C-alpha positions as CSV (number, residue, x, y, z in Angstrom):
1,M,169.1,25.4,-116.3
2,A,171.7,24.4,-113.9
3,T,174.6,25.0,-116.2
4,L,173.4,28.3,-116.4
5,E,173.4,29.1,-112.7
6,A,176.7,27.3,-112.8
7,I,178.3,29.4,-115.0
8,T,176.9,32.7,-113.6
9,Q,177.3,32.3,-109.9
10,P,180.5,33.8,-108.8
11,T,183.1,31.7,-107.8
12,T,185.0,31.8,-105.1
13,T,188.0,30.6,-103.6
14,N,189.3,29.4,-100.1
15,A,192.8,30.2,-100.8
16,P,194.6,31.8,-97.5
17,R,195.7,35.3,-97.8
18,P,199.1,35.6,-98.0
19,S,200.8,36.6,-94.4
20,A,202.7,40.0,-93.8
21,W,206.1,38.2,-93.6
22,S,205.2,36.1,-96.7
23,K,204.5,39.6,-98.6
24,I,207.7,40.8,-96.9
25,W,209.9,37.9,-98.6
26,R,208.4,37.6,-102.0
27,D,210.0,41.5,-102.3
28,P,213.7,40.8,-103.6
29,V,215.5,44.1,-101.8
30,A,213.8,43.2,-98.5
31,R,214.5,39.5,-99.1
32,I,218.5,40.2,-99.5
33,S,217.7,42.8,-96.9
34,I,217.3,40.1,-94.1
35,I,219.7,37.7,-95.7
36,V,222.7,40.1,-95.3
37,L,221.5,41.2,-91.6
38,F,221.3,37.8,-90.8
39,I,225.1,37.4,-92.0
40,L,225.9,40.3,-90.3
41,Y,224.5,39.1,-87.0
42,M,225.5,35.7,-87.3
43,S,229.2,36.9,-87.7
44,A,229.2,38.9,-84.6
45,A,227.5,36.0,-82.6
46,L,230.4,33.8,-83.9
47,A,233.4,36.1,-83.9
48,S,235.9,33.9,-82.2
49,P,235.3,30.9,-84.2
50,L,235.3,32.9,-87.6
51,A,238.4,35.0,-86.8
52,P,241.3,33.6,-86.8
53,Y,242.7,35.5,-83.5
54,S,241.3,37.0,-80.7
55,I,240.6,40.5,-79.7
56,D,243.6,40.6,-77.2
57,F,246.3,39.3,-79.7
58,N,248.8,41.8,-81.5
59,D,252.4,41.2,-82.3
60,P,254.0,44.8,-82.2
61,E,256.9,43.5,-84.6
62,L,254.3,43.4,-87.4
63,G,252.4,46.9,-86.9
64,N,250.6,48.4,-89.8
65,S,251.4,45.1,-91.9
66,P,250.0,44.7,-94.9
67,P,247.6,42.3,-95.9
68,T,249.3,38.9,-96.0
69,P,249.8,37.7,-99.4
70,V,248.4,34.0,-99.9
71,H,250.3,31.8,-102.4
72,Y,248.4,29.2,-104.4
73,V,251.1,28.1,-106.4
74,D,254.5,26.6,-105.5
75,E,258.0,27.6,-106.4
76,R,258.0,25.5,-109.8
77,G,254.1,27.3,-110.6
78,A,252.3,24.0,-109.9
79,P,249.1,24.8,-108.0
80,C,249.1,23.8,-104.3
81,F,247.5,24.0,-100.8
82,P,247.0,27.8,-99.9
83,F,250.3,28.6,-97.8
84,V,252.2,32.1,-96.7
85,Y,255.2,32.9,-95.4
86,R,256.7,34.4,-92.7
87,A,256.9,38.3,-92.9
88,K,260.0,40.3,-91.9
89,R,259.7,44.0,-91.4
90,T,262.7,46.2,-91.8
91,N,262.8,50.3,-91.4
92,D,264.3,52.3,-94.4
93,A,266.7,54.6,-92.9
94,E,266.6,57.4,-95.6
95,T,262.9,57.7,-95.6
96,F,261.9,56.4,-92.3
97,S,259.3,54.2,-93.6
98,Q,258.5,50.3,-93.0
99,I,259.2,48.0,-95.4
100,F,257.6,44.2,-95.2
101,Q,259.5,41.5,-96.9
102,E,258.3,37.4,-97.0
103,D,261.1,35.0,-95.6
104,E,260.6,32.6,-98.1
105,T,262.6,29.8,-96.5
106,Q,259.6,28.5,-94.9
107,K,256.2,28.1,-96.1
108,F,253.3,28.0,-93.3
109,P,250.2,26.2,-94.8
110,I,246.7,27.7,-94.1
111,H,244.8,25.0,-92.1
112,F,241.0,24.8,-91.5
113,F,239.0,24.3,-88.1
114,V,242.3,24.2,-86.3
115,K,243.1,24.9,-82.7
116,A,244.0,28.1,-81.1
117,E,243.6,30.4,-78.7
118,P,240.7,29.2,-76.3
119,Y,238.0,31.3,-76.1
120,K,233.8,31.2,-75.2
121,L,231.2,30.9,-77.5
122,L,228.6,32.8,-77.0
123,G,230.1,34.0,-73.7
124,F,229.7,30.8,-71.7
125,I,231.0,27.5,-73.9
126,P,234.7,27.0,-73.9
127,A,236.3,26.0,-77.2
128,D,239.5,26.4,-78.8
129,L,238.7,25.8,-82.5
130,H,239.2,28.4,-85.2
131,L,237.8,28.1,-89.0
132,F,241.3,28.9,-90.7
133,G,244.8,30.0,-89.3
134,V,248.6,29.2,-89.7
135,G,250.7,27.7,-87.1
136,D,252.9,29.6,-84.9
137,G,256.1,31.4,-86.8
138,A,253.8,33.1,-89.3
139,R,250.6,35.7,-89.1
140,L,247.6,35.9,-91.5
141,Y,246.5,39.0,-91.8
142,I,243.8,39.1,-94.3
143,I,243.4,42.8,-94.7
144,G,246.5,43.9,-92.5
145,S,247.5,44.9,-89.1
146,D,246.7,48.2,-87.1
147,I,249.6,50.2,-85.4
148,N,249.8,47.5,-82.7
149,G,250.1,44.8,-84.6
150,R,246.2,43.3,-84.2
151,D,244.5,41.8,-86.7
152,N,242.0,44.1,-88.8
153,Y,240.0,41.2,-90.2
154,S,239.5,39.5,-86.7
155,R,238.7,43.3,-85.6
156,L,235.7,43.7,-88.0
157,F,234.1,40.6,-86.5
158,F,234.8,41.7,-82.7
159,G,233.7,45.4,-83.7
160,A,230.6,43.9,-85.0
161,Q,229.6,42.6,-81.4
162,K,229.1,46.0,-80.3
163,S,228.3,48.2,-83.5
164,L,225.4,46.2,-84.3
165,T,224.5,45.2,-80.5
166,I,223.8,48.6,-79.5
167,G,221.0,49.1,-81.7
168,F,219.0,46.5,-80.2
169,L,220.2,47.5,-76.9
170,G,218.9,50.7,-77.2
171,L,215.7,49.5,-78.6
172,F,214.8,47.4,-75.4
173,I,215.5,50.2,-73.2
174,A,214.1,53.4,-75.4
175,F,211.0,51.8,-77.0
176,P,209.4,50.4,-73.8
177,I,209.6,53.9,-72.0
178,G,208.2,55.4,-75.1
179,I,205.6,53.4,-75.6
180,I,203.8,53.3,-72.3
181,Y,204.8,57.2,-71.5
182,G,202.9,58.0,-75.3
183,G,200.2,55.4,-74.6
184,L,199.2,57.1,-70.9
185,A,199.7,60.4,-72.5
186,G,197.5,59.7,-75.3
187,F,194.6,57.5,-73.4
188,F,194.2,59.8,-70.3
189,G,194.5,63.0,-72.2
190,G,193.7,66.3,-70.6
191,A,196.1,68.2,-68.4
192,A,198.6,65.3,-67.7
193,D,198.7,64.6,-71.8
194,N,199.5,68.5,-72.3
195,V,202.2,68.0,-68.9
196,M,203.9,64.9,-70.7
197,M,204.1,65.6,-74.1
198,R,205.6,68.9,-73.0
199,F,208.4,67.1,-70.9
200,A,208.9,65.3,-74.3
201,E,209.5,68.0,-76.5
202,A,211.6,69.4,-74.4
203,V,213.8,66.0,-74.1
204,M,213.6,65.8,-78.3
205,S,214.8,69.4,-78.5
206,I,218.1,68.9,-76.9
207,P,221.1,68.5,-79.6
208,S,221.3,64.5,-79.0
209,F,224.6,64.0,-80.6
210,Y,226.3,67.1,-79.0
211,L,225.1,65.8,-75.7
212,L,226.7,62.7,-76.2
213,I,229.8,64.9,-77.2
214,G,229.5,66.2,-74.0
215,L,228.7,63.6,-71.7
216,A,231.2,61.0,-73.3
217,A,234.1,63.7,-73.0
218,I,233.7,63.7,-68.7
219,L,233.8,60.1,-68.4
220,P,236.7,59.0,-66.7
221,P,239.7,58.1,-68.7
222,G,240.2,54.5,-66.8
223,M,236.5,53.3,-67.4
224,S,236.7,49.9,-68.8
225,G,234.9,49.5,-72.5
226,A,232.1,47.2,-70.9
227,D,231.4,50.2,-69.0
228,R,231.3,52.7,-71.4
229,F,229.7,50.9,-73.7
230,A,226.7,50.0,-71.4
231,L,226.8,54.0,-70.6
232,I,226.7,54.6,-74.1
233,T,223.8,52.5,-74.5
234,V,221.7,54.2,-71.7
235,I,222.4,57.4,-72.8
236,L,221.2,57.1,-76.2
237,S,218.2,55.1,-75.0
238,F,217.1,58.1,-72.9
239,I,217.4,60.0,-75.6
240,G,215.8,58.3,-78.1
241,W,212.3,57.6,-76.3
242,A,210.3,60.9,-77.0
243,G,210.0,60.7,-80.6
244,I,208.3,57.5,-80.1
245,A,206.1,58.7,-77.0
246,R,204.9,61.5,-79.5
247,V,203.9,59.4,-82.5
248,I,202.5,56.6,-79.9
249,R,200.4,59.3,-78.2
250,G,198.9,60.3,-81.0
251,M,197.7,56.7,-82.3
252,V,196.9,56.2,-78.8
253,F,194.6,59.4,-78.9
254,S,192.4,58.2,-81.9
255,I,192.3,54.5,-80.8
256,A,191.3,55.4,-77.4
257,D,187.2,56.3,-78.7
258,E,186.9,52.8,-80.4
259,E,184.0,51.0,-79.5
260,F,186.1,48.2,-78.1
261,V,187.8,50.3,-75.8
262,Q,184.9,52.3,-74.6
263,A,183.3,48.6,-73.9
264,A,186.3,47.5,-72.0
265,R,186.2,50.5,-70.0
266,A,182.3,50.0,-69.0
267,S,183.4,46.3,-68.6
268,G,185.1,47.7,-65.0
269,M,188.5,46.5,-66.5
270,P,191.3,48.6,-64.9
271,E,192.4,52.1,-67.6
272,F,196.3,50.8,-67.5
273,F,195.3,47.3,-68.7
274,N,192.7,48.3,-71.0
275,M,195.3,50.4,-72.4
276,L,197.7,47.8,-72.4
277,K,195.4,44.8,-73.9
278,H,193.2,47.2,-76.3
279,V,195.1,49.9,-77.4
280,I,198.9,49.6,-77.4
281,P,198.3,46.3,-79.6
282,Q,196.3,48.5,-82.4
283,T,200.2,50.5,-82.8
284,A,202.1,47.1,-83.2
285,S,202.5,47.6,-87.0
286,F,204.2,50.9,-86.5
287,I,206.2,50.3,-83.8
288,I,207.6,46.8,-85.7
289,V,208.1,49.7,-88.7
290,A,209.6,52.2,-86.2
291,A,212.0,49.8,-84.7
292,T,213.7,49.1,-87.9
293,M,214.3,52.7,-88.4
294,Q,215.6,53.3,-84.9
295,V,218.0,50.4,-85.0
296,P,220.4,52.4,-87.6
297,N,220.2,55.8,-85.6
298,F,222.1,53.9,-82.6
299,I,224.4,52.5,-85.0
300,L,225.5,55.8,-86.5
301,S,225.4,57.6,-83.0
302,E,227.7,54.9,-81.4
303,S,230.0,55.1,-84.6
304,G,230.2,58.3,-84.9
305,L,231.3,58.7,-81.4
306,S,234.2,56.0,-81.6
307,F,235.2,57.7,-84.9
308,I,236.0,61.2,-83.3
309,G,237.7,59.2,-80.0
310,L,234.3,59.6,-77.9
311,G,233.0,56.0,-77.8
312,I,234.5,52.8,-77.6
313,Q,238.2,53.2,-76.6
314,Q,241.4,50.9,-78.0
315,P,242.3,47.9,-77.2
316,D,238.4,46.9,-77.5
317,A,236.9,47.2,-81.3
318,S,234.3,48.6,-82.8
319,W,233.4,50.1,-86.4
320,G,233.9,53.4,-85.1
321,N,237.2,53.3,-84.1
322,M,238.5,51.3,-86.7
323,L,237.3,54.0,-89.1
324,K,239.0,56.3,-87.4
325,F,242.6,54.2,-87.0
326,A,241.9,54.4,-91.2
327,L,241.6,57.8,-91.8
328,D,244.3,58.7,-88.9
329,N,246.7,56.8,-91.2
330,I,245.9,58.8,-94.8
331,N,248.9,57.8,-96.3
332,E,248.6,54.2,-95.6
333,L,244.9,54.5,-96.6
334,L,246.2,55.2,-100.5
335,E,247.7,52.2,-100.3
336,K,245.3,50.0,-98.7
337,P,241.5,51.2,-99.2
338,V,240.6,47.6,-97.7
339,L,241.0,49.5,-93.8
340,L,237.9,51.1,-95.6
341,A,236.2,48.2,-94.7
342,P,234.6,49.2,-91.2
343,G,232.6,52.5,-93.4
344,F,231.3,50.0,-95.9
345,L,229.8,47.4,-93.4
346,I,228.2,50.3,-91.3
347,F,226.9,51.8,-94.8
348,L,225.6,48.3,-95.8
349,T,223.7,47.6,-92.2
350,I,222.2,51.2,-92.6
351,L,221.1,50.7,-96.3
352,C,219.5,46.8,-95.2
353,F,217.8,48.0,-92.3
354,N,216.2,51.2,-93.9
355,Q,215.4,48.9,-97.1
356,L,213.6,46.4,-94.9
357,G,211.8,49.0,-92.7
358,D,210.3,51.0,-95.9
359,T,208.9,47.3,-97.4
360,M,207.3,46.4,-94.0
361,R,206.0,49.9,-94.1
362,D,204.4,49.1,-97.2
363,V,203.3,46.0,-96.4
364,L,202.1,46.5,-92.6
365,D,200.4,49.9,-93.4
366,P,196.6,49.7,-95.0
367,K,197.0,53.1,-96.3
368,M,200.6,52.3,-98.8
369,Q,198.2,49.2,-100.1
370,G,195.2,51.3,-101.0
371,Q,193.1,49.5,-98.8
């Protein structure tokens, strides 16, 4: 009898349910996106030691230089440690074109973990160690140089600092405004809700990209790159809060009538703290997903402004103005397609954020799971 009961008794397992993070990590596309984004952001944070040259370095004698050939065999054809030759530029009097030739009289070995230009790691740690480089007298341009002789490879890292950072800086300004504004409108309702939402809709109706073009065009030409970057971030943030506020308002409007919110109100809790403690946390899953979707919008806006010459200005680097340089030199672009690397990195970043956002939506939204 005991055996029969044991067989018919439903079995229960105490295995813990997988967390949201484990579900996201198990998805191969999301996992690859997280790894790629981690590499990109770490590369931006460690730009100075990873890049062979600083953001201020330039060699006017090697402007528009092609990628430096790296040699792995010596003159006898035997394998050897990688080295480069010094590049010399000459001008063709007939075609008015630049010709770059290697001076094979002296080899310059590529060294790893070399001491070169000093910098401040993470903005405050003095250091002078670079991942790789060559000795004085030669240049190592992995993907060539720009018109001023600045290393395009190094500028990819420094450009990432601005192009990738602006997304999260924009979130830190736009999302708190949108969450609190939409939360207040949905929580109180009535006339206050009508007035607040009409104002938010008016902000949403502003053609943001054209507004950015107009504001960027009237900025003083002498404004520093840091000030211009900060101003663009603020402008993007104060345009982007209205959409999130409208969605949060709708969610809060439905949550405000729940029993636990009414119980807190009956216990005498102030309305504002009731909203912050009991209502806003219920929108956390949407906020997380919306954040991953909003970051690409900020990145694209900055890149678009820099591409048309109204965003980050030279000599500061961003992926947008590097892509503009590539397309301004269309003849060289046909010979050096590697100049499109900034555009590829923008595409890769946007793709990873979108894929990660889709997976997070599927994991965090019960309706997407059929629950």
